[in-house]
Legacy VTK file of the C-alpha trace (Angstrom):
# vtk DataFile Version 3.0
C-alpha trace
ASCII
DATASET POLYDATA
POINTS 372 float
-70.192 -66.448 -59.590
-66.885 -66.422 -57.771
-65.604 -63.604 -55.574
-61.895 -62.697 -55.872
-59.989 -60.443 -53.417
-59.138 -57.029 -54.704
-55.904 -56.919 -56.589
-54.632 -53.964 -54.553
-54.228 -56.042 -51.410
-56.061 -53.491 -49.294
-58.327 -54.757 -46.545
-61.982 -54.716 -47.447
-63.479 -54.692 -44.001
-63.124 -52.614 -40.844
-59.944 -52.983 -38.745
-59.965 -55.786 -36.253
-58.468 -53.829 -33.355
-58.682 -50.391 -31.835
-57.785 -47.451 -33.999
-54.176 -46.262 -33.801
-52.404 -43.163 -34.944
-49.889 -42.941 -37.727
-47.044 -45.411 -37.605
-46.901 -48.962 -36.403
-48.901 -50.180 -33.430
-46.899 -51.177 -30.327
-45.397 -54.636 -30.665
-45.654 -55.656 -27.023
-48.584 -56.225 -24.779
-50.372 -53.179 -23.439
-48.829 -51.511 -20.335
-50.551 -52.069 -17.059
-52.805 -49.372 -15.742
-51.041 -46.547 -13.853
-52.453 -47.622 -10.534
-50.827 -51.051 -10.730
-47.319 -50.990 -9.225
-44.555 -52.759 -11.076
-43.728 -56.176 -9.766
-40.497 -58.082 -9.750
-36.994 -56.904 -10.352
-36.286 -54.524 -13.179
-35.675 -56.219 -16.451
-32.145 -56.330 -17.752
-31.384 -54.265 -20.780
-31.509 -56.119 -24.015
-28.302 -56.648 -25.843
-27.459 -60.272 -25.914
-26.989 -61.021 -22.213
-23.849 -58.868 -21.664
-22.758 -57.487 -18.257
-24.822 -54.634 -16.889
-23.089 -51.164 -17.123
-21.439 -49.821 -13.966
-23.802 -47.535 -12.048
-22.969 -43.791 -12.150
-20.799 -42.491 -9.291
-22.767 -40.334 -6.816
-21.911 -36.639 -7.257
-21.006 -36.150 -3.614
-18.082 -38.525 -3.890
-16.406 -36.042 -6.294
-16.501 -33.143 -3.834
-13.054 -33.808 -2.233
-11.446 -34.056 -5.640
-13.119 -30.867 -6.818
-12.117 -29.035 -3.627
-8.488 -30.109 -4.056
-8.447 -28.905 -7.642
-9.987 -25.558 -6.643
-7.412 -25.118 -3.864
-4.559 -25.726 -6.314
-5.970 -23.143 -8.735
-6.464 -20.551 -5.966
-2.923 -21.093 -4.658
-1.491 -20.606 -8.137
-3.424 -17.358 -8.582
-2.302 -16.036 -5.181
1.352 -16.787 -5.938
1.079 -15.047 -9.301
-0.498 -11.956 -7.739
2.094 -11.742 -4.946
5.000 -12.087 -7.342
3.746 -9.512 -9.820
2.175 -6.791 -7.658
4.141 -3.829 -6.274
4.873 -3.577 -2.577
1.614 -2.711 -0.845
3.308 -0.744 1.948
2.848 -3.444 4.539
6.528 -4.372 4.323
5.819 -8.008 3.486
8.158 -7.857 0.494
10.933 -6.426 2.656
11.926 -3.531 0.405
12.708 0.064 1.239
13.145 2.521 -1.629
15.772 5.256 -1.243
14.658 8.482 -2.934
17.031 11.336 -3.705
15.748 14.835 -2.985
15.762 16.085 -6.566
14.264 13.038 -8.315
10.593 12.334 -8.839
10.901 8.589 -8.312
8.552 5.871 -9.593
4.892 6.452 -10.490
4.615 10.161 -9.568
1.187 11.664 -9.023
2.161 14.972 -10.632
5.110 16.836 -12.060
7.464 18.285 -9.482
6.148 21.257 -7.527
9.317 21.588 -5.433
10.925 25.012 -5.561
13.863 24.450 -3.215
15.626 21.166 -2.446
19.130 22.206 -1.493
19.400 21.764 2.266
22.698 20.084 3.256
22.523 16.766 5.089
22.446 16.728 8.861
23.574 14.064 11.289
20.824 13.604 13.871
21.878 14.161 17.454
23.314 12.311 19.283
25.763 11.499 16.522
28.030 9.348 18.688
25.328 7.194 20.271
25.639 3.471 19.647
22.541 2.367 17.781
21.682 -1.341 17.616
21.371 -2.707 14.116
17.701 -3.525 14.685
16.850 -0.167 16.304
14.574 2.577 15.050
14.842 6.283 15.704
12.068 8.800 16.222
11.956 12.591 16.433
9.223 14.917 17.653
7.437 16.648 14.774
7.372 19.902 16.731
11.080 20.061 17.624
12.727 23.359 16.553
15.229 22.816 13.762
13.772 19.500 12.649
12.924 21.166 9.347
14.671 23.754 7.239
13.844 26.368 4.653
14.627 29.805 3.343
12.977 32.905 4.716
10.060 34.120 2.572
10.589 31.239 0.126
8.206 28.303 -0.111
9.801 24.924 -0.707
6.720 23.776 -2.606
4.260 25.437 -4.995
1.016 24.410 -3.326
-1.264 26.067 -5.885
0.505 24.265 -8.726
-0.045 21.008 -6.876
-3.757 21.780 -6.535
-4.113 22.620 -10.246
-2.304 19.443 -11.291
-4.625 17.225 -9.257
-7.781 19.069 -10.314
-6.792 18.571 -13.946
-6.701 14.789 -13.392
-9.827 13.711 -11.430
-8.772 10.024 -11.103
-5.477 11.098 -9.531
-7.293 13.574 -7.312
-9.589 10.801 -6.042
-6.654 8.474 -5.411
-4.789 11.245 -3.580
-7.864 11.983 -1.459
-8.236 8.310 -0.525
-4.711 8.281 0.929
-5.087 11.662 2.631
-8.400 10.605 4.183
-10.404 13.508 2.775
-13.148 13.915 0.183
-11.997 14.558 -3.372
-13.571 18.001 -3.204
-11.591 18.743 -0.033
-8.123 18.197 -1.506
-7.416 21.909 -2.198
-8.282 22.921 1.378
-6.260 20.008 2.718
-3.161 21.001 0.744
-3.479 24.644 1.793
-3.592 23.562 5.433
-0.129 21.988 5.153
3.177 23.769 5.648
6.063 23.645 3.126
9.457 22.810 4.638
12.625 20.838 3.897
13.756 17.639 5.572
16.983 17.989 7.525
17.332 14.259 8.182
16.906 11.180 6.021
13.335 10.228 6.860
11.345 6.989 6.617
7.801 7.257 5.262
5.208 5.255 3.411
5.166 6.782 -0.061
2.281 6.344 -2.499
2.749 6.314 -6.257
-0.018 6.376 -8.840
-0.451 3.353 -11.091
-3.375 1.897 -13.038
-5.823 4.391 -11.583
-4.992 3.780 -7.929
-2.457 4.656 -5.243
0.265 2.051 -4.660
2.113 2.150 -1.324
5.761 1.373 -0.689
8.279 2.008 2.076
10.761 4.778 1.316
13.578 6.830 2.785
13.490 10.470 1.686
16.870 12.159 1.458
17.758 15.197 3.507
16.812 18.323 1.565
13.594 16.851 0.207
10.789 19.419 -0.048
7.682 18.202 1.780
4.384 19.478 3.116
3.796 18.691 6.794
0.576 18.640 8.793
-0.233 20.439 12.026
1.628 17.815 14.073
4.765 18.061 11.953
4.281 14.764 10.072
5.254 14.742 6.357
2.152 14.361 4.173
3.235 15.236 0.609
6.511 14.849 -1.275
6.669 17.872 -3.562
9.093 16.415 -6.125
6.391 13.998 -7.291
3.144 15.175 -5.675
2.818 11.866 -3.863
0.831 11.643 -0.625
2.756 10.336 2.375
1.762 8.441 5.516
3.824 7.209 8.484
6.019 4.158 7.834
5.135 0.619 8.820
7.472 -2.027 10.280
9.331 -4.147 7.760
9.240 -7.924 8.041
12.437 -9.889 7.710
15.642 -8.343 6.420
14.750 -5.406 4.165
16.413 -4.897 0.813
17.353 -1.351 -0.190
16.602 -0.269 -3.741
16.489 2.996 -5.637
18.946 5.865 -5.273
22.012 6.229 -3.080
23.926 9.132 -1.568
27.231 9.363 0.250
25.802 10.586 3.561
23.251 7.772 3.880
23.479 5.755 7.096
20.668 3.434 8.071
21.365 4.230 11.724
20.677 7.925 11.052
17.308 7.426 9.337
14.467 8.806 11.444
10.711 8.726 11.588
8.730 11.819 12.540
6.381 11.242 15.451
3.348 13.549 15.709
3.827 16.466 18.064
1.704 16.170 21.201
-0.158 19.394 20.341
-1.022 21.194 17.118
1.846 23.406 15.971
0.872 26.969 15.149
4.421 28.176 14.401
7.223 25.986 13.065
10.734 26.980 14.078
12.884 26.078 11.072
16.546 26.582 10.267
17.923 28.366 7.211
21.376 26.849 6.550
22.150 29.248 3.691
21.932 32.299 5.962
22.569 30.543 9.291
19.414 31.927 10.831
16.242 30.699 12.493
12.776 31.363 11.111
9.249 31.279 12.470
6.911 29.865 9.828
3.199 29.883 10.556
1.141 26.751 10.028
-0.270 26.619 6.494
1.767 29.630 5.334
3.956 29.428 2.239
6.644 31.711 3.624
5.057 35.097 3.043
4.626 35.673 6.770
8.028 34.305 7.835
9.665 36.072 10.741
13.205 35.950 11.974
13.396 33.926 15.177
15.814 33.774 18.066
17.973 30.701 18.329
16.014 28.138 20.337
17.437 26.690 23.529
19.772 23.795 22.919
17.584 21.394 24.875
14.643 22.024 22.528
16.372 21.104 19.278
15.624 17.690 17.793
17.312 14.599 19.125
16.539 11.088 17.982
15.585 8.623 20.683
16.155 4.934 20.145
13.754 2.028 20.541
14.708 -1.610 20.216
12.272 -4.382 19.278
9.785 -5.579 21.853
11.773 -8.741 22.523
14.444 -6.731 24.373
14.229 -3.855 26.865
14.001 -0.442 25.196
16.934 1.912 25.216
16.775 5.070 27.255
15.876 8.273 25.396
18.741 10.497 24.454
19.599 13.339 26.803
22.038 15.061 24.485
21.451 18.785 24.071
23.652 19.209 21.011
21.726 20.826 18.125
21.888 19.199 14.720
24.836 20.317 12.693
24.274 22.134 9.421
27.491 20.699 7.973
27.325 17.536 5.897
29.027 14.481 7.332
32.222 13.256 5.803
31.504 11.244 2.667
31.522 7.505 3.272
30.099 4.664 1.229
26.504 3.811 2.036
26.132 1.371 4.871
25.043 -2.146 3.999
23.035 -2.309 7.180
19.315 -2.446 6.311
16.653 -0.375 8.045
14.937 -1.875 11.045
12.844 -4.946 10.319
11.017 -5.116 13.638
8.156 -3.053 15.055
9.353 -0.716 17.799
8.210 -0.324 21.337
7.709 3.087 22.947
10.682 4.475 24.812
9.860 7.943 26.018
8.111 10.842 24.294
10.326 10.728 21.199
10.257 6.976 20.675
9.061 5.676 17.342
5.598 4.197 17.605
4.954 2.895 14.119
2.351 0.177 13.997
1.044 0.862 17.501
-1.619 3.424 16.715
LINES 1 373
372 0 1 2 3 4 5 6 7 8 9 10 11 12 13 14 15 16 17 18 19 20 21 22 23 24 25 26 27 28 29 30 31 32 33 34 35 36 37 38 39 40 41 42 43 44 45 46 47 48 49 50 51 52 53 54 55 56 57 58 59 60 61 62 63 64 65 66 67 68 69 70 71 72 73 74 75 76 77 78 79 80 81 82 83 84 85 86 87 88 89 90 91 92 93 94 95 96 97 98 99 100 101 102 103 104 105 106 107 108 109 110 111 112 113 114 115 116 117 118 119 120 121 122 123 124 125 126 127 128 129 130 131 132 133 134 135 136 137 138 139 140 141 142 143 144 145 146 147 148 149 150 151 152 153 154 155 156 157 158 159 160 161 162 163 164 165 166 167 168 169 170 171 172 173 174 175 176 177 178 179 180 181 182 183 184 185 186 187 188 189 190 191 192 193 194 195 196 197 198 199 200 201 202 203 204 205 206 207 208 209 210 211 212 213 214 215 216 217 218 219 220 221 222 223 224 225 226 227 228 229 230 231 232 233 234 235 236 237 238 239 240 241 242 243 244 245 246 247 248 249 250 251 252 253 254 255 256 257 258 259 260 261 262 263 264 265 266 267 268 269 270 271 272 273 274 275 276 277 278 279 280 281 282 283 284 285 286 287 288 289 290 291 292 293 294 295 296 297 298 299 300 301 302 303 304 305 306 307 308 309 310 311 312 313 314 315 316 317 318 319 320 321 322 323 324 325 326 327 328 329 330 331 332 333 334 335 336 337 338 339 340 341 342 343 344 345 346 347 348 349 350 351 352 353 354 355 356 357 358 359 360 361 362 363 364 365 366 367 368 369 370 371
């Protein structure tokens, strides 16, 4: 009988090679054992004999290009920040903000707590002294008559200031950071200050409140501004806005004046208050409304005011002049004329900007901003 293969075409015997898993067995010869190193150059990729692809560029050769791109991005960010941020108080933007006594100004910390801002302007002695355009003027914080006020009347409601800050903890923390005290110590700090009025246009670093933080800017406070001063006679709070104050810093370049204006403003008459050499226990202030002198105790709000004798002429404030360090300093003033309580004749504001150079010391009353 004849034997025919099965019609299904399936193999009838065992497979001729080793068993393999699902799918097709490998088409090429078996790979060499792992211990055998490859021999000969690497085979070219299949594809019809075309040119081999260009090898990938090492990553380290891209570092200079990446660094240049990063530098460009950083520079663009820095420019954007500088052009959009407010003046940081360093003077790099060359602006000084003039602030009238009765106005709160930009970004106030609190509502006004000023109770009296009516002192007439005063021309600092010596009024006839020739002041270089790049000069600065300093007065001793303890000089009798540097500040004014009314007997038994506080120029600032200190308790109202305390309540306003306590009601806004973020503002209280920002205020404390400028004052250099703990947030919990702000009430005691404010009560340690003395309320008075400026009798000269005075340069300070003012601090507004914006976006949860204090923002510093250079300012000139008009005569008559109600302020709180520390034990050395340095203004520390502007009561019309509740802003903390610190000493001014030198301006770079030619400063640009912005803000308010008043007829008696003269850049040559703007002063900075230098700390008194010793702590002041009694401030001798002048009351222009009653033409009398007052003793006001440190930290008192006027309740303990006492009538004072007129101080000797040689003890009243005079502004000494310092020129920039590139030239010899001017000699301190020896004038004994007390500051006048009469306003100067109205004249248009001077176009001369405040000093743009850091001063050098010139005697005990010389301005020393930026040298502490």
